[in-house]
Structure formats: C-alpha cells, structure tokens
N, C-alpha and C positions, 0 to 999 in steps of 0.2 A: 272473584270470591275472596273474602278476607282470610288471613292466616289465623289459625287457632294457637293462642299463646300457651306454651308449655307451663303446667302448674296452675292453670286457671280453673281447674275442676273442683271447686269447693262445694261439696254436698254433704249432707248429714251422714250418708253411708261411708264416706271417705274420711270422716272426722274421728279422732281418738275419743271424743266425748260422747259419741253415740254408742250406747250399750244395748246389746241384744238381750231381751228377756225370754220370751217363748212365743211360739205360734205366730211368728212374724211381727211381734211387737218390739219396738226399740224406744229407748228414752234418752234424753240428753242429760248428762250429769252436771252440766254447767247451768242449767235452768234451776231457779230457786225451788220449784216444786217437782223436779224430775219429770216434766211433762213428756207424754208420749209424742214422738215425732213420726213414728210409723205404727200403724195398728192393722193387724191382719194383712201384712205385706203391702200396705198402701199408705201414702203420706197423709198426715193429719193437718189440722189448721196450724199446728205449732212447728211444722216442718220448716227448717231454715229460719227459725224465729230470730236468730242473731244476725242474719244476713251475711254470714261468713266471717263476721268480726272475731269470733272466738274459735275459728277453725284451726285445728292442728292435725296435720297429716299423720295417718297411722304408720 
C-alpha cells in the first residue's frame, strides 16, 4: 500500500477561499461569479473547479 503524502489534502473544505453562507451552502470567493461549491451539505458541479490550483490552507 502506498504512503499518503503529508499536505496532499487539497479540498474546498480545507481552503481559505471556501466561504460558508448558511444551511450547508459554501461558495468560492476566487470564482468570478462566487459559484456555490457546496449546496445543502453536498458538493455541486463546481466543487474543486480550480483543481486545487488556487488552494490556500486555512
């Protein structure tokens, strides 16, 4: 089994650009239209839209 590299956990939930709104909704403040990445506690089609390229750890 391969080793898990430390610091390789790039997800919207762990990114400083992921902003909680209410009722389980989160948006990305790096997206041009502040698209929802989470809606009602579930990922949307825009989840990880940047592929981790704009990830900044909280």
